[in-house]
VMD Tcl script that draws the C-alpha trace (Angstrom):
set ca {
  {-146.22 27.07 168.70}
  {-147.31 24.61 166.01}
  {-145.82 24.09 162.56}
  {-148.64 23.58 160.08}
  {-148.48 22.40 156.47}
  {-151.48 24.02 154.81}
  {-152.89 22.50 151.58}
  {-155.75 24.76 150.44}
  {-158.75 24.04 148.21}
  {-158.09 20.39 147.39}
  {-160.72 19.19 144.90}
  {-161.30 15.42 144.99}
  {-163.30 13.41 142.46}
  {-164.95 10.05 143.23}
  {-163.91 9.84 146.89}
  {-165.23 6.90 148.89}
  {-168.39 8.05 150.71}
  {-169.13 4.63 152.22}
  {-167.53 5.60 155.53}
  {-168.72 2.40 157.28}
  {-170.91 -0.61 156.41}
  {-174.04 1.33 157.42}
  {-173.27 5.03 156.97}
  {-172.86 7.03 153.75}
  {-171.54 10.55 153.64}
  {-168.33 12.39 154.44}
  {-165.28 10.08 154.11}
  {-164.14 8.39 157.32}
  {-161.49 10.11 159.44}
  {-159.34 7.01 158.98}
  {-159.17 7.88 155.27}
  {-157.82 11.37 155.97}
  {-155.27 10.09 158.46}
  {-154.39 7.38 155.96}
  {-153.59 10.08 153.40}
  {-151.38 11.83 155.95}
  {-149.60 8.54 156.67}
  {-149.10 7.84 152.95}
  {-147.64 11.33 152.48}
  {-145.31 10.70 155.42}
  {-144.05 7.46 153.87}
  {-143.15 9.30 150.66}
  {-140.76 11.50 152.65}
  {-138.64 8.47 153.55}
  {-135.12 8.46 152.07}
  {-135.45 12.09 150.98}
  {-133.87 15.23 152.39}
  {-137.12 15.79 154.35}
  {-137.30 12.39 156.06}
  {-136.74 13.96 159.51}
  {-140.09 15.79 159.25}
  {-142.92 13.94 160.97}
  {-146.65 14.46 160.49}
  {-148.49 14.17 163.81}
  {-152.08 15.23 163.13}
  {-154.51 16.58 160.55}
  {-157.35 19.12 160.36}
  {-159.96 18.72 157.62}
  {-162.15 21.68 156.66}
  {-164.91 20.71 154.22}
  {-165.71 23.52 151.78}
  {-168.09 21.64 149.49}
  {-169.40 18.12 148.99}
  {-171.66 16.46 146.42}
  {-172.83 12.89 147.01}
  {-173.38 10.84 143.85}
  {-177.07 9.94 144.16}
  {-180.13 9.91 141.93}
  {-183.78 10.50 142.82}
  {-186.44 10.14 140.16}
  {-189.68 12.11 140.03}
  {-191.67 9.32 141.67}
  {-188.99 8.03 144.00}
  {-189.29 8.34 147.77}
  {-185.60 7.78 148.53}
  {-182.38 8.48 146.64}
  {-180.30 5.75 145.02}
  {-176.53 5.42 144.79}
  {-174.99 6.19 141.41}
  {-172.68 3.18 141.09}
  {-170.02 2.36 138.54}
  {-170.63 -0.22 135.83}
  {-168.10 -3.04 135.63}
  {-167.02 -4.55 132.26}
  {-168.89 -7.57 130.95}
  {-167.52 -11.02 131.79}
  {-166.93 -13.85 129.28}
  {-170.61 -14.79 129.26}
  {-171.67 -11.23 128.44}
  {-173.15 -10.54 131.88}
  {-172.25 -7.97 134.48}
  {-170.06 -9.47 137.21}
  {-171.19 -9.20 140.82}
  {-169.61 -6.37 142.76}
  {-170.04 -4.38 145.93}
  {-171.63 -1.01 145.27}
  {-169.58 1.94 146.46}
  {-171.03 5.32 147.31}
  {-168.89 8.11 145.91}
  {-168.72 11.85 146.28}
  {-166.94 14.92 144.95}
  {-165.65 17.32 147.56}
  {-163.41 20.29 148.16}
  {-161.43 20.53 151.38}
  {-158.61 22.49 152.94}
  {-156.13 20.34 154.85}
  {-153.88 21.47 157.68}
  {-151.24 18.92 158.74}
  {-149.39 19.36 162.03}
  {-145.64 18.86 161.53}
  {-142.80 18.00 163.87}
  {-139.90 19.86 162.30}
  {-136.90 21.84 163.51}
  {-136.94 24.47 160.78}
  {-139.40 26.40 158.66}
  {-136.95 26.36 155.77}
  {-137.51 27.79 152.32}
  {-139.98 26.84 149.60}
  {-138.19 23.58 148.76}
  {-140.34 21.51 151.14}
  {-143.68 22.90 149.98}
  {-142.63 22.55 146.33}
  {-141.73 18.92 147.03}
  {-145.14 18.33 148.67}
  {-146.94 19.87 145.68}
  {-145.15 17.45 143.34}
  {-146.06 14.49 145.55}
  {-149.75 15.44 145.64}
  {-150.02 14.92 141.88}
  {-149.20 11.23 142.42}
  {-151.61 10.55 145.29}
  {-155.23 9.79 146.08}
  {-157.36 10.82 149.04}
  {-160.10 8.49 150.31}
  {-159.72 6.55 147.02}
  {-160.58 9.73 145.10}
  {-158.55 11.51 142.42}
  {-156.99 14.90 143.19}
  {-158.25 17.18 140.47}
  {-156.65 20.42 141.65}
  {-155.27 22.23 144.69}
  {-153.61 25.52 145.55}
  {-149.93 25.65 146.42}
  {-149.15 24.41 149.90}
  {-147.50 26.63 152.48}
  {-145.92 26.38 155.93}
  {-147.36 28.31 158.86}
  {-146.15 28.78 162.41}
  {-149.15 29.42 164.67}
  {-149.85 29.67 168.37}
  {-152.17 26.95 169.68}
  {-154.14 29.50 171.73}
  {-154.40 31.97 168.82}
  {-156.21 29.87 166.20}
  {-157.30 32.82 164.05}
  {-153.92 32.77 162.30}
  {-154.93 29.35 160.92}
  {-158.72 29.34 160.84}
  {-158.83 32.26 158.39}
  {-157.44 29.82 155.81}
  {-160.01 27.13 156.73}
  {-163.05 29.34 156.15}
  {-165.76 29.13 154.91}
  {-165.68 25.39 155.58}
  {-166.77 23.10 158.39}
  {-164.30 21.15 160.54}
  {-165.38 17.72 161.78}
  {-164.78 17.05 165.49}
  {-165.65 14.18 167.82}
  {-168.79 14.16 169.97}
  {-168.19 10.75 171.47}
  {-169.30 11.99 174.90}
  {-172.89 12.08 173.62}
  {-172.75 8.36 172.88}
  {-171.17 7.62 176.25}
  {-173.83 9.60 178.11}
  {-176.66 7.64 176.49}
  {-174.97 4.26 176.90}
  {-174.42 4.95 180.61}
  {-178.22 5.15 180.88}
  {-178.59 1.61 179.51}
  {-179.03 2.23 175.76}
  {-177.04 0.17 173.28}
  {-174.77 1.87 170.75}
  {-177.29 2.02 167.89}
  {-180.07 3.46 170.07}
  {-177.63 5.95 171.59}
  {-176.61 7.13 168.12}
  {-180.16 7.37 166.77}
  {-181.20 9.40 169.80}
  {-179.08 12.27 168.53}
  {-179.63 11.73 164.79}
  {-183.43 11.56 164.73}
  {-185.57 14.65 164.25}
  {-188.66 14.98 166.47}
  {-191.59 17.12 165.34}
  {-193.94 18.64 167.92}
  {-197.38 19.31 166.43}
  {-200.12 21.52 167.89}
  {-203.66 20.82 166.60}
  {-206.61 23.24 166.80}
  {-210.23 22.39 167.63}
  {-210.88 21.46 163.97}
  {-208.06 18.91 164.06}
  {-205.93 21.01 161.74}
  {-202.26 21.51 162.30}
  {-201.92 24.84 164.04}
  {-198.21 24.81 164.67}
  {-195.35 22.38 164.16}
  {-191.75 22.55 165.28}
  {-188.95 20.13 164.41}
  {-186.00 19.76 166.76}
  {-183.12 17.46 167.64}
  {-181.95 16.42 171.08}
  {-178.62 18.26 170.67}
  {-178.02 21.53 168.88}
  {-175.49 21.57 166.08}
  {-174.73 19.57 162.93}
  {-174.43 16.11 164.51}
  {-173.46 13.24 162.17}
  {-172.30 9.62 162.46}
  {-168.58 9.20 161.75}
  {-166.24 6.22 161.40}
  {-163.18 6.62 163.63}
  {-161.36 3.28 163.42}
  {-161.65 -0.49 163.66}
  {-162.28 -3.23 166.21}
  {-160.37 -6.47 165.71}
  {-162.74 -9.46 165.64}
  {-160.23 -12.27 165.06}
  {-156.81 -13.23 166.33}
  {-153.67 -12.00 164.63}
  {-152.30 -14.56 162.21}
  {-151.18 -15.35 158.68}
  {-153.64 -15.81 155.82}
  {-152.86 -16.98 152.31}
  {-153.00 -14.61 149.32}
  {-152.77 -11.38 151.33}
  {-150.96 -8.38 149.83}
  {-148.26 -8.45 152.49}
  {-147.36 -12.02 153.53}
  {-144.94 -10.77 156.22}
  {-147.44 -8.73 158.27}
  {-149.93 -10.47 160.62}
  {-153.53 -10.22 159.47}
  {-156.82 -10.00 161.33}
  {-160.45 -9.34 160.46}
  {-161.93 -6.10 161.79}
  {-165.15 -4.11 161.75}
  {-165.71 -0.36 161.65}
  {-166.26 1.66 164.79}
  {-168.84 4.42 164.38}
  {-169.54 7.22 166.82}
  {-170.95 10.74 166.68}
  {-169.23 13.83 165.37}
  {-170.13 17.43 164.68}
  {-169.33 19.84 161.86}
  {-168.38 23.26 163.24}
  {-167.14 26.36 161.48}
  {-163.47 27.07 162.30}
  {-164.04 30.46 163.96}
  {-165.83 28.70 166.86}
  {-162.67 27.02 168.17}
  {-160.58 28.49 170.97}
  {-157.47 26.36 170.29}
  {-156.01 24.61 167.28}
  {-155.72 21.37 169.26}
  {-159.53 21.06 169.37}
  {-159.61 20.59 165.58}
  {-156.73 18.12 165.17}
  {-157.25 14.39 164.58}
  {-154.46 11.96 165.53}
  {-153.84 8.23 165.67}
  {-154.60 6.89 169.14}
  {-151.88 4.77 170.71}
  {-152.59 1.05 170.47}
  {-153.02 -0.52 173.92}
  {-153.40 -4.24 173.08}
  {-157.20 -3.90 173.33}
  {-157.92 -4.78 169.67}
  {-158.96 -1.16 169.00}
  {-157.36 0.82 166.17}
  {-158.67 4.35 166.58}
  {-158.13 7.94 165.58}
  {-158.76 10.54 168.24}
  {-159.88 14.16 168.51}
  {-159.65 16.09 171.78}
  {-162.64 18.40 171.26}
  {-164.93 18.49 174.28}
  {-168.21 20.38 174.24}
  {-167.97 20.95 178.00}
  {-164.52 22.58 177.88}
  {-165.57 24.40 174.71}
  {-168.54 26.01 176.54}
  {-166.34 26.86 179.52}
  {-163.74 28.56 177.33}
  {-166.45 30.59 175.59}
  {-167.82 31.78 178.93}
  {-164.35 32.70 180.20}
  {-163.62 34.69 177.05}
  {-166.84 36.68 177.53}
  {-165.96 37.43 181.15}
}
mol new
graphics top color blue
foreach p $ca { graphics top sphere $p radius 0.5 }
foreach p [lrange $ca 0 end-1] q [lrange $ca 1 end] { graphics top cylinder $p $q radius 0.2 }
display resetview
């Protein structure tokens, strides 16, 4: 059995959509796990400090990316914020940030010895008013609730996640392409590009055209952590002078949005922090596997 803290219909304004230096879209999974970690820290030195959050499920119900496309434009442009004028009356230089508005339902896996009364969920609701998610402001949410669900009976949870899409890892697609000699970018683009097959008649007119991707499903690039690119050390003027600092770059792989009713277990949807193994990789991990997913579907039909 799993204890789940359900936070339904969370509406977020101006969330960070720049999930990595070269992808724009749904906020990075590190942002969602970061919210879970921040919520955990707020339980310290309270009557609920023994409760631990161990993983999170994110079901996206709606998302609007802040972009603009004029009548004669070929591509869309980011709608960026405007910084105040400096002393000379000019706009200061800044890094543009892509932003989005979205609505999600969050399900946080808890390690707790009791289901308790409504005191815990009431406490969580009060905390949410003081927090941000992916740098965005929480505009509204429905009251949280505690659920006790069986891992192999996900319908007791997924009915609350509908009609959204849960993001899961498809890292095995990247690995399969890279084992054939492709680098990471080519491996990713192989599954993101759309190929159009065109059939032309004797008059050189298009008779039939069909667009398709290499893999079925809603495949997207996702940021899942960081790779350290410098040694640990101390740097002046950091926010925390007592914690070692290092420079890092984003790690991007492939993911897939799937509707919750497709999953056979709750574990397939959960994202967790991956244990650090002194390999300079700081990752979040999801255990979904398309191979085991297909096997489970076949077994259920039999």
